[in-house]
A tleap script that builds the chain and sets N, CA, C and O, in Angstrom:
source leaprc.protein.ff14SB
mol = sequence {
  NMET GLN LEU ALA CYS SER ALA VAL ARG SER
  ASP GLY GLU ILE THR VAL VAL LEU ALA GLY
  GLU SER ASP LEU ALA THR ILE ASP GLN LEU
  ARG ASP ALA LEU PHE ASP ALA VAL ALA GLU
  ARG PRO SER ARG VAL VAL VAL ASP LEU ARG
  GLY LEU VAL PHE ILE ASP SER MET SER ILE
  SER VAL LEU ILE ALA ALA ARG ARG ALA ALA
  LEU GLU HIE GLU ALA GLU PHE VAL VAL THR
  ASN PRO THR ARG GLN VAL LEU LYS VAL LEU
  THR ILE ALA GLY VAL LEU ASP VAL LEU THR
  MET THR GLU PRO GLY GLY ALA GLU SER GLY
  MET GLY LEU SER CALA
}
set mol.1.N position { 1.696 -23.607 13.550 }
set mol.1.CA position { 2.866 -23.212 12.779 }
set mol.1.C position { 3.253 -21.792 13.161 }
set mol.1.O position { 2.386 -20.970 13.457 }
set mol.2.N position { 4.499 -21.509 13.156 }
set mol.2.CA position { 5.039 -20.203 13.507 }
set mol.2.C position { 5.225 -19.337 12.265 }
set mol.2.O position { 5.068 -19.804 11.136 }
set mol.3.N position { 5.556 -18.087 12.489 }
set mol.3.CA position { 5.890 -17.160 11.413 }
set mol.3.C position { 7.393 -16.935 11.429 }
set mol.3.O position { 7.972 -16.639 12.474 }
set mol.4.N position { 8.017 -17.074 10.281 }
set mol.4.CA position { 9.440 -16.771 10.126 }
set mol.4.C position { 9.563 -15.518 9.277 }
set mol.4.O position { 8.949 -15.416 8.215 }
set mol.5.N position { 10.352 -14.572 9.742 }
set mol.5.CA position { 10.587 -13.323 9.022 }
set mol.5.C position { 12.089 -13.126 8.880 }
set mol.5.O position { 12.842 -13.263 9.844 }
set mol.6.N position { 12.507 -12.804 7.676 }
set mol.6.CA position { 13.910 -12.461 7.470 }
set mol.6.C position { 13.970 -11.268 6.531 }
set mol.6.O position { 13.071 -11.053 5.718 }
set mol.7.N position { 15.037 -10.499 6.653 }
set mol.7.CA position { 15.197 -9.312 5.818 }
set mol.7.C position { 16.476 -9.425 5.013 }
set mol.7.O position { 17.533 -9.784 5.532 }
set mol.8.N position { 16.353 -9.108 3.723 }
set mol.8.CA position { 17.497 -9.104 2.822 }
set mol.8.C position { 17.654 -7.680 2.308 }
set mol.8.O position { 16.703 -7.099 1.785 }
set mol.9.N position { 18.846 -7.115 2.454 }
set mol.9.CA position { 19.110 -5.742 2.036 }
set mol.9.C position { 19.988 -5.726 0.797 }
set mol.9.O position { 20.978 -6.452 0.705 }
set mol.10.N position { 19.599 -4.867 -0.170 }
set mol.10.CA position { 20.371 -4.766 -1.398 }
set mol.10.C position { 20.060 -3.450 -2.099 }
set mol.10.O position { 18.908 -3.184 -2.439 }
set mol.11.N position { 21.070 -2.636 -2.314 }
set mol.11.CA position { 20.956 -1.415 -3.113 }
set mol.11.C position { 19.743 -0.554 -2.762 }
set mol.11.O position { 18.960 -0.201 -3.643 }
set mol.12.N position { 19.586 -0.219 -1.498 }
set mol.12.CA position { 18.496 0.660 -1.095 }
set mol.12.C position { 17.147 -0.017 -0.999 }
set mol.12.O position { 16.135 0.655 -0.799 }
set mol.13.N position { 17.110 -1.319 -1.136 }
set mol.13.CA position { 15.867 -2.076 -1.067 }
set mol.13.C position { 15.967 -3.093 0.062 }
set mol.13.O position { 17.006 -3.720 0.263 }
set mol.14.N position { 14.880 -3.242 0.786 }
set mol.14.CA position { 14.797 -4.284 1.805 }
set mol.14.C position { 13.673 -5.234 1.407 }
set mol.14.O position { 12.539 -4.813 1.181 }
set mol.15.N position { 13.999 -6.506 1.327 }
set mol.15.CA position { 12.990 -7.526 1.073 }
set mol.15.C position { 12.756 -8.280 2.376 }
set mol.15.O position { 13.675 -8.872 2.942 }
set mol.16.N position { 11.518 -8.247 2.837 }
set mol.16.CA position { 11.119 -8.988 4.026 }
set mol.16.C position { 10.462 -10.277 3.531 }
set mol.16.O position { 9.421 -10.248 2.875 }
set mol.17.N position { 11.084 -11.394 3.856 }
set mol.17.CA position { 10.594 -12.696 3.412 }
set mol.17.C position { 9.829 -13.326 4.562 }
set mol.17.O position { 10.348 -13.465 5.670 }
set mol.18.N position { 8.575 -13.708 4.283 }
set mol.18.CA position { 7.713 -14.303 5.298 }
set mol.18.C position { 7.446 -15.762 4.970 }
set mol.18.O position { 7.305 -16.135 3.805 }
set mol.19.N position { 7.379 -16.582 6.014 }
set mol.19.CA position { 7.056 -17.996 5.844 }
set mol.19.C position { 6.266 -18.466 7.056 }
set mol.19.O position { 6.487 -18.002 8.175 }
set mol.20.N position { 5.353 -19.379 6.824 }
set mol.20.CA position { 4.548 -19.934 7.904 }
set mol.20.C position { 3.168 -19.323 7.919 }
set mol.20.O position { 2.556 -19.118 6.870 }
set mol.21.N position { 2.673 -19.028 9.128 }
set mol.21.CA position { 1.332 -18.485 9.293 }
set mol.21.C position { 1.393 -17.120 9.972 }
set mol.21.O position { 2.103 -16.934 10.959 }
set mol.22.N position { 0.641 -16.177 9.430 }
set mol.22.CA position { 0.554 -14.849 10.023 }
set mol.22.C position { -0.860 -14.685 10.571 }
set mol.22.O position { -1.827 -14.566 9.818 }
set mol.23.N position { -0.955 -14.682 11.894 }
set mol.23.CA position { -2.252 -14.580 12.556 }
set mol.23.C position { -2.093 -13.824 13.866 }
set mol.23.O position { -1.045 -13.231 14.123 }
set mol.24.N position { -3.132 -13.844 14.694 }
set mol.24.CA position { -3.105 -13.092 15.943 }
set mol.24.C position { -1.917 -13.475 16.823 }
set mol.24.O position { -1.362 -12.620 17.514 }
set mol.25.N position { -1.530 -14.725 16.807 }
set mol.25.CA position { -0.418 -15.192 17.644 }
set mol.25.C position { 0.929 -14.642 17.187 }
set mol.25.O position { 1.867 -14.569 17.981 }
set mol.26.N position { 1.035 -14.257 15.918 }
set mol.26.CA position { 2.318 -13.799 15.374 }
set mol.26.C position { 2.283 -12.348 14.899 }
set mol.26.O position { 3.226 -11.881 14.261 }
set mol.27.N position { 1.199 -11.633 15.206 }
set mol.27.CA position { 1.011 -10.286 14.679 }
set mol.27.C position { 2.126 -9.326 15.104 }
set mol.27.O position { 2.559 -8.496 14.306 }
set mol.28.N position { 2.592 -9.430 16.343 }
set mol.28.CA position { 3.665 -8.534 16.797 }
set mol.28.C position { 4.952 -8.775 16.028 }
set mol.28.O position { 5.671 -7.831 15.700 }
set mol.29.N position { 5.241 -10.021 15.744 }
set mol.29.CA position { 6.440 -10.371 14.972 }
set mol.29.C position { 6.354 -9.784 13.564 }
set mol.29.O position { 7.336 -9.243 13.055 }
set mol.30.N position { 5.182 -9.890 12.936 }
set mol.30.CA position { 4.981 -9.319 11.602 }
set mol.30.C position { 5.134 -7.808 11.643 }
set mol.30.O position { 5.843 -7.227 10.822 }
set mol.31.N position { 4.468 -7.172 12.599 }
set mol.31.CA position { 4.529 -5.712 12.722 }
set mol.31.C position { 5.973 -5.250 12.913 }
set mol.31.O position { 6.416 -4.303 12.263 }
set mol.32.N position { 6.704 -5.917 13.803 }
set mol.32.CA position { 8.096 -5.538 14.048 }
set mol.32.C position { 8.945 -5.677 12.788 }
set mol.32.O position { 9.734 -4.788 12.469 }
set mol.33.N position { 8.787 -6.786 12.075 }
set mol.33.CA position { 9.590 -7.017 10.867 }
set mol.33.C position { 9.322 -5.946 9.811 }
set mol.33.O position { 10.256 -5.417 9.209 }
set mol.34.N position { 8.050 -5.628 9.588 }
set mol.34.CA position { 7.710 -4.652 8.546 }
set mol.34.C position { 8.094 -3.230 8.934 }
set mol.34.O position { 8.666 -2.497 8.129 }
set mol.35.N position { 7.780 -2.840 10.167 }
set mol.35.CA position { 8.074 -1.472 10.571 }
set mol.35.C position { 9.562 -1.248 10.810 }
set mol.35.O position { 10.048 -0.130 10.640 }
set mol.36.N position { 10.292 -2.286 11.200 }
set mol.36.CA position { 11.747 -2.166 11.285 }
set mol.36.C position { 12.336 -1.915 9.903 }
set mol.36.O position { 13.254 -1.110 9.749 }
set mol.37.N position { 11.807 -2.607 8.900 }
set mol.37.CA position { 12.280 -2.407 7.526 }
set mol.37.C position { 11.987 -0.982 7.066 }
set mol.37.O position { 12.856 -0.321 6.498 }
set mol.38.N position { 10.777 -0.512 7.306 }
set mol.38.CA position { 10.403 0.846 6.906 }
set mol.38.C position { 11.259 1.878 7.636 }
set mol.38.O position { 11.646 2.888 7.049 }
set mol.39.N position { 11.556 1.632 8.911 }
set mol.39.CA position { 12.331 2.576 9.718 }
set mol.39.C position { 13.744 2.778 9.192 }
set mol.39.O position { 14.367 3.803 9.468 }
set mol.40.N position { 14.252 1.818 8.442 }
set mol.40.CA position { 15.586 1.966 7.848 }
set mol.40.C position { 15.585 2.940 6.671 }
set mol.40.O position { 16.642 3.305 6.156 }
set mol.41.N position { 14.407 3.351 6.259 }
set mol.41.CA position { 14.214 4.310 5.169 }
set mol.41.C position { 14.850 3.878 3.838 }
set mol.41.O position { 15.595 4.644 3.226 }
set mol.42.N position { 14.556 2.670 3.405 }
set mol.42.CA position { 15.035 2.260 2.086 }
set mol.42.C position { 14.197 2.956 1.013 }
set mol.42.O position { 13.164 3.552 1.320 }
set mol.43.N position { 14.628 2.883 -0.207 }
set mol.43.CA position { 13.821 3.445 -1.289 }
set mol.43.C position { 12.661 2.511 -1.644 }
set mol.43.O position { 11.664 2.939 -2.225 }
set mol.44.N position { 12.805 1.234 -1.286 }
set mol.44.CA position { 11.763 0.257 -1.615 }
set mol.44.C position { 11.731 -0.849 -0.559 }
set mol.44.O position { 12.769 -1.360 -0.137 }
set mol.45.N position { 10.510 -1.202 -0.144 }
set mol.45.CA position { 10.299 -2.339 0.748 }
set mol.45.C position { 9.477 -3.365 -0.032 }
set mol.45.O position { 8.387 -3.066 -0.520 }
set mol.46.N position { 10.013 -4.565 -0.139 }
set mol.46.CA position { 9.320 -5.665 -0.810 }
set mol.46.C position { 8.978 -6.695 0.258 }
set mol.46.O position { 9.835 -7.085 1.051 }
set mol.47.N position { 7.733 -7.131 0.274 }
set mol.47.CA position { 7.306 -8.174 1.203 }
set mol.47.C position { 7.036 -9.421 0.376 }
set mol.47.O position { 6.059 -9.484 -0.369 }
set mol.48.N position { 7.909 -10.410 0.512 }
set mol.48.CA position { 7.838 -11.643 -0.270 }
set mol.48.C position { 7.046 -12.681 0.513 }
set mol.48.O position { 7.469 -13.127 1.579 }
set mol.49.N position { 5.892 -13.062 -0.030 }
set mol.49.CA position { 4.972 -13.965 0.653 }
set mol.49.C position { 5.070 -15.411 0.183 }
set mol.49.O position { 4.199 -16.214 0.520 }
set mol.50.N position { 6.080 -15.767 -0.572 }
set mol.50.CA position { 6.141 -17.105 -1.173 }
set mol.50.C position { 6.077 -18.245 -0.165 }
set mol.50.O position { 5.655 -19.346 -0.519 }
set mol.51.N position { 6.480 -18.014 1.072 }
set mol.51.CA position { 6.446 -19.072 2.077 }
set mol.51.C position { 5.294 -18.952 3.060 }
set mol.51.O position { 5.178 -19.754 3.987 }
set mol.52.N position { 4.441 -17.954 2.861 }
set mol.52.CA position { 3.326 -17.738 3.780 }
set mol.52.C position { 2.160 -18.639 3.381 }
set mol.52.O position { 1.707 -18.596 2.237 }
set mol.53.N position { 1.676 -19.447 4.310 }
set mol.53.CA position { 0.587 -20.382 3.996 }
set mol.53.C position { -0.758 -19.909 4.528 }
set mol.53.O position { -1.799 -20.431 4.129 }
set mol.54.N position { -0.748 -18.912 5.437 }
set mol.54.CA position { -1.995 -18.399 5.994 }
set mol.54.C position { -1.795 -16.945 6.383 }
set mol.54.O position { -0.741 -16.562 6.889 }
set mol.55.N position { -2.831 -16.134 6.137 }
set mol.55.CA position { -2.828 -14.737 6.573 }
set mol.55.C position { -4.233 -14.396 7.037 }
set mol.55.O position { -5.216 -14.771 6.397 }
set mol.56.N position { -4.323 -13.675 8.166 }
set mol.56.CA position { -5.634 -13.279 8.664 }
set mol.56.C position { -5.858 -11.787 8.456 }
set mol.56.O position { -4.982 -11.083 7.954 }
set mol.57.N position { -7.036 -11.313 8.846 }
set mol.57.CA position { -7.390 -9.910 8.608 }
set mol.57.C position { -6.507 -8.949 9.404 }
set mol.57.O position { -6.205 -7.859 8.918 }
set mol.58.N position { -6.089 -9.322 10.608 }
set mol.58.CA position { -5.209 -8.456 11.382 }
set mol.58.C position { -3.856 -8.286 10.680 }
set mol.58.O position { -3.278 -7.200 10.686 }
set mol.59.N position { -3.371 -9.349 10.088 }
set mol.59.CA position { -2.102 -9.292 9.359 }
set mol.59.C position { -2.236 -8.413 8.117 }
set mol.59.O position { -1.311 -7.683 7.761 }
set mol.60.N position { -3.377 -8.489 7.471 }
set mol.60.CA position { -3.616 -7.625 6.316 }
set mol.60.C position { -3.613 -6.166 6.755 }
set mol.60.O position { -3.077 -5.308 6.054 }
set mol.61.N position { -4.205 -5.883 7.905 }
set mol.61.CA position { -4.197 -4.514 8.437 }
set mol.61.C position { -2.769 -4.029 8.687 }
set mol.61.O position { -2.454 -2.864 8.440 }
set mol.62.N position { -1.913 -4.913 9.171 }
set mol.62.CA position { -0.513 -4.547 9.402 }
set mol.62.C position { 0.183 -4.262 8.070 }
set mol.62.O position { 0.959 -3.312 7.974 }
set mol.63.N position { -0.081 -5.061 7.054 }
set mol.63.CA position { 0.493 -4.798 5.728 }
set mol.63.C position { 0.076 -3.418 5.219 }
set mol.63.O position { 0.906 -2.667 4.706 }
set mol.64.N position { -1.195 -3.090 5.361 }
set mol.64.CA position { -1.700 -1.790 4.898 }
set mol.64.C position { -1.046 -0.658 5.693 }
set mol.64.O position { -0.641 0.350 5.114 }
set mol.65.N position { -0.939 -0.817 7.011 }
set mol.65.CA position { -0.320 0.215 7.845 }
set mol.65.C position { 1.162 0.391 7.500 }
set mol.65.O position { 1.659 1.516 7.463 }
set mol.66.N position { 1.860 -0.705 7.252 }
set mol.66.CA position { 3.278 -0.618 6.881 }
set mol.66.C position { 3.426 0.054 5.525 }
set mol.66.O position { 4.355 0.835 5.317 }
set mol.67.N position { 2.527 -0.240 4.609 }
set mol.67.CA position { 2.564 0.419 3.298 }
set mol.67.C position { 2.380 1.928 3.459 }
set mol.67.O position { 3.095 2.722 2.848 }
set mol.68.N position { 1.420 2.305 4.282 }
set mol.68.CA position { 1.169 3.730 4.525 }
set mol.68.C position { 2.422 4.394 5.114 }
set mol.68.O position { 2.806 5.483 4.688 }
set mol.69.N position { 3.050 3.744 6.084 }
set mol.69.CA position { 4.264 4.296 6.702 }
set mol.69.C position { 5.388 4.427 5.684 }
set mol.69.O position { 6.107 5.426 5.676 }
set mol.70.N position { 5.544 3.424 4.825 }
set mol.70.CA position { 6.590 3.478 3.798 }
set mol.70.C position { 6.346 4.643 2.840 }
set mol.70.O position { 7.271 5.382 2.503 }
set mol.71.N position { 5.107 4.800 2.410 }
set mol.71.CA position { 4.795 5.887 1.486 }
set mol.71.C position { 5.019 7.247 2.133 }
set mol.71.O position { 5.420 8.194 1.456 }
set mol.72.N position { 4.767 7.355 3.433 }
set mol.72.CA position { 5.037 8.612 4.141 }
set mol.72.C position { 6.530 8.934 4.131 }
set mol.72.O position { 6.913 10.103 4.184 }
set mol.73.N position { 7.367 7.909 4.063 }
set mol.73.CA position { 8.823 8.091 3.985 }
set mol.73.C position { 9.306 8.090 2.541 }
set mol.73.O position { 10.505 7.990 2.278 }
set mol.74.N position { 8.361 8.202 1.605 }
set mol.74.CA position { 8.647 8.242 0.172 }
set mol.74.C position { 9.337 6.978 -0.322 }
set mol.74.O position { 10.172 7.024 -1.225 }
set mol.75.N position { 8.978 5.854 0.281 }
set mol.75.CA position { 9.505 4.560 -0.155 }
set mol.75.C position { 8.387 3.782 -0.843 }
set mol.75.O position { 7.224 3.866 -0.449 }
set mol.76.N position { 8.747 3.039 -1.854 }
set mol.76.CA position { 7.791 2.136 -2.469 }
set mol.76.C position { 7.562 0.973 -1.517 }
set mol.76.O position { 8.452 0.613 -0.746 }
set mol.77.N position { 6.382 0.388 -1.566 }
set mol.77.CA position { 6.049 -0.769 -0.741 }
set mol.77.C position { 5.234 -1.704 -1.614 }
set mol.77.O position { 4.190 -1.323 -2.144 }
set mol.78.N position { 5.712 -2.920 -1.761 }
set mol.78.CA position { 5.010 -3.853 -2.635 }
set mol.78.C position { 5.069 -5.259 -2.055 }
set mol.78.O position { 6.082 -5.683 -1.498 }
set mol.79.N position { 3.962 -5.962 -2.199 }
set mol.79.CA position { 3.855 -7.355 -1.778 }
set mol.79.C position { 4.006 -8.224 -3.019 }
set mol.79.O position { 3.399 -7.949 -4.054 }
set mol.80.N position { 4.820 -9.276 -2.914 }
set mol.80.CA position { 5.070 -10.146 -4.065 }
set mol.80.C position { 4.872 -11.618 -3.704 }
set mol.80.O position { 4.872 -11.996 -2.533 }
set mol.81.N position { 4.709 -12.417 -4.721 }
set mol.81.CA position { 4.725 -13.880 -4.658 }
set mol.81.C position { 3.794 -14.519 -3.639 }
set mol.81.O position { 4.219 -15.412 -2.907 }
set mol.82.N position { 2.537 -14.091 -3.569 }
set mol.82.CA position { 1.647 -14.765 -2.629 }
set mol.82.C position { 1.354 -16.195 -3.082 }
set mol.82.O position { 1.244 -16.475 -4.276 }
set mol.83.N position { 1.232 -17.078 -2.117 }
set mol.83.CA position { 0.804 -18.440 -2.432 }
set mol.83.C position { -0.659 -18.390 -2.868 }
set mol.83.O position { -1.328 -17.369 -2.711 }
set mol.84.N position { -1.134 -19.476 -3.405 }
set mol.84.CA position { -2.517 -19.532 -3.892 }
set mol.84.C position { -3.508 -19.135 -2.792 }
set mol.84.O position { -4.401 -18.321 -3.027 }
set mol.85.N position { -3.355 -19.703 -1.605 }
set mol.85.CA position { -4.285 -19.416 -0.505 }
set mol.85.C position { -4.199 -17.958 -0.073 }
set mol.85.O position { -5.231 -17.318 0.129 }
set mol.86.N position { -3.001 -17.427 0.071 }
set mol.86.CA position { -2.833 -16.036 0.489 }
set mol.86.C position { -3.352 -15.096 -0.598 }
set mol.86.O position { -3.972 -14.079 -0.288 }
set mol.87.N position { -3.110 -15.420 -1.852 }
set mol.87.CA position { -3.636 -14.633 -2.963 }
set mol.87.C position { -5.151 -14.557 -2.892 }
set mol.87.O position { -5.736 -13.493 -3.093 }
set mol.88.N position { -5.781 -15.681 -2.607 }
set mol.88.CA position { -7.238 -15.728 -2.501 }
set mol.88.C position { -7.737 -14.810 -1.386 }
set mol.88.O position { -8.699 -14.067 -1.582 }
set mol.89.N position { -7.098 -14.854 -0.232 }
set mol.89.CA position { -7.504 -14.019 0.905 }
set mol.89.C position { -7.313 -12.535 0.579 }
set mol.89.O position { -8.197 -11.725 0.857 }
set mol.90.N position { -6.177 -12.177 -0.003 }
set mol.90.CA position { -5.918 -10.779 -0.356 }
set mol.90.C position { -6.918 -10.275 -1.391 }
set mol.90.O position { -7.342 -9.120 -1.344 }
set mol.91.N position { -7.287 -11.137 -2.313 }
set mol.91.CA position { -8.264 -10.775 -3.343 }
set mol.91.C position { -9.640 -10.578 -2.727 }
set mol.91.O position { -10.308 -9.583 -3.008 }
set mol.92.N position { -10.069 -11.511 -1.894 }
set mol.92.CA position { -11.372 -11.408 -1.240 }
set mol.92.C position { -11.436 -10.173 -0.348 }
set mol.92.O position { -12.469 -9.507 -0.277 }
set mol.93.N position { -10.341 -9.870 0.328 }
set mol.93.CA position { -10.291 -8.694 1.196 }
set mol.93.C position { -10.296 -7.388 0.405 }
set mol.93.O position { -10.528 -6.319 0.969 }
set mol.94.N position { -10.042 -7.475 -0.897 }
set mol.94.CA position { -10.059 -6.288 -1.734 }
set mol.94.C position { -8.816 -5.414 -1.627 }
set mol.94.O position { -8.865 -4.224 -1.938 }
set mol.95.N position { -7.697 -6.000 -1.188 }
set mol.95.CA position { -6.477 -5.207 -0.991 }
set mol.95.C position { -5.360 -5.564 -1.963 }
set mol.95.O position { -4.297 -4.946 -1.926 }
set mol.96.N position { -5.574 -6.533 -2.817 }
set mol.96.CA position { -4.511 -7.007 -3.699 }
set mol.96.C position { -3.946 -5.887 -4.565 }
set mol.96.O position { -2.729 -5.726 -4.649 }
set mol.97.N position { -4.807 -5.117 -5.203 }
set mol.97.CA position { -4.328 -4.038 -6.081 }
set mol.97.C position { -3.503 -3.009 -5.316 }
set mol.97.O position { -2.462 -2.566 -5.801 }
set mol.98.N position { -3.955 -2.631 -4.139 }
set mol.98.CA position { -3.240 -1.635 -3.340 }
set mol.98.C position { -1.870 -2.161 -2.917 }
set mol.98.O position { -0.878 -1.434 -2.970 }
set mol.99.N position { -1.816 -3.411 -2.502 }
set mol.99.CA position { -0.565 -3.973 -1.998 }
set mol.99.C position { 0.426 -4.356 -3.093 }
set mol.99.O position { 1.599 -4.588 -2.800 }
set mol.100.N position { -0.014 -4.427 -4.332 }
set mol.100.CA position { 0.903 -4.802 -5.404 }
set mol.100.C position { 1.289 -3.625 -6.283 }
set mol.100.O position { 1.984 -3.807 -7.283 }
set mol.101.N position { 0.850 -2.412 -5.930 }
set mol.101.CA position { 1.290 -1.215 -6.650 }
set mol.101.C position { 2.623 -0.761 -6.082 }
set mol.101.O position { 2.852 -0.829 -4.874 }
set mol.102.N position { 3.487 -0.306 -6.948 }
set mol.102.CA position { 4.752 0.231 -6.457 }
set mol.102.C position { 4.636 1.719 -6.164 }
set mol.102.O position { 5.422 2.258 -5.385 }
set mol.103.N position { 3.676 2.382 -6.768 }
set mol.103.CA position { 3.482 3.813 -6.560 }
set mol.103.C position { 1.998 4.079 -6.414 }
set mol.103.O position { 1.180 3.304 -6.911 }
set mol.104.N position { 1.631 5.173 -5.732 }
set mol.104.CA position { 0.227 5.514 -5.613 }
set mol.104.C position { -0.451 5.682 -6.962 }
set mol.104.O position { -1.661 5.481 -7.065 }
set mol.105.N position { 0.295 6.043 -7.998 }
set mol.105.CA position { -0.272 6.217 -9.328 }
set mol.105.C position { -0.645 4.931 -10.013 }
set mol.105.O position { -1.359 4.965 -11.016 }
set mol.106.N position { -0.190 3.784 -9.512 }
set mol.106.CA position { -0.646 2.518 -10.028 }
set mol.106.C position { 0.333 1.746 -10.887 }
set mol.106.O position { -0.086 0.796 -11.547 }
set mol.107.N position { 1.616 2.095 -10.922 }
set mol.107.CA position { 2.569 1.326 -11.695 }
set mol.107.C position { 2.690 -0.058 -11.073 }
set mol.107.O position { 3.032 -0.176 -9.896 }
set mol.108.N position { 2.420 -1.085 -11.826 }
set mol.108.CA position { 2.423 -2.454 -11.308 }
set mol.108.C position { 3.837 -2.969 -11.087 }
set mol.108.O position { 4.784 -2.537 -11.746 }
set mol.109.N position { 3.959 -3.887 -10.162 }
set mol.109.CA position { 5.269 -4.406 -9.795 }
set mol.109.C position { 5.710 -5.597 -10.611 }
set mol.109.O position { 6.885 -5.961 -10.580 }
set mol.110.N position { 4.801 -6.213 -11.339 }
set mol.110.CA position { 5.162 -7.439 -12.055 }
set mol.110.C position { 5.457 -8.546 -11.068 }
set mol.110.O position { 6.521 -9.163 -11.121 }
set mol.111.N position { 4.515 -8.806 -10.161 }
set mol.111.CA position { 4.799 -9.640 -9.011 }
set mol.111.C position { 4.790 -11.127 -9.263 }
set mol.111.O position { 5.132 -11.876 -8.348 }
set mol.112.N position { 4.431 -11.605 -10.416 }
set mol.112.CA position { 4.473 -13.033 -10.676 }
set mol.112.C position { 3.549 -13.812 -9.746 }
set mol.112.O position { 4.005 -14.637 -8.955 }
set mol.113.N position { 2.253 -13.546 -9.846 }
set mol.113.CA position { 1.290 -14.181 -8.972 }
set mol.113.C position { 1.239 -15.679 -9.171 }
set mol.113.O position { 1.326 -16.179 -10.293 }
set mol.114.N position { 1.098 -16.383 -8.070 }
set mol.114.CA position { 0.869 -17.828 -8.140 }
set mol.114.C position { -0.591 -18.036 -8.481 }
set mol.114.O position { -1.449 -17.278 -8.031 }
set mol.115.N position { -0.879 -19.051 -9.268 }
set mol.115.CA position { -2.278 -19.301 -9.622 }
set mol.115.C position { -2.738 -20.629 -9.095 }
set mol.115.O position { -3.891 -21.008 -9.299 }
savepdb mol mol.pdb
quit
């Protein structure tokens, strides 16, 4: 399965919608989509995972790096709507809390987790 990435822009916010599988074969596509969004310098970058069925550790590293880049540009970065399987992987990896905060201080995004 391939990775599909699309970006929706609205009022200073960019939502990157992901679908399919994010793994070593699609890592460059993921990196480009996220860092292109951050490079536009929006006030907020949202990564919507509702269509993502698989994520690997390299993809998680890209999410963390994109979050760091967004915060350096004073933009919020938040991951939303993970599927059950992706939620499980993010939780096991120990990155769920970091990726679902809108600010370094810990204000939650209200991401509506799938269970």
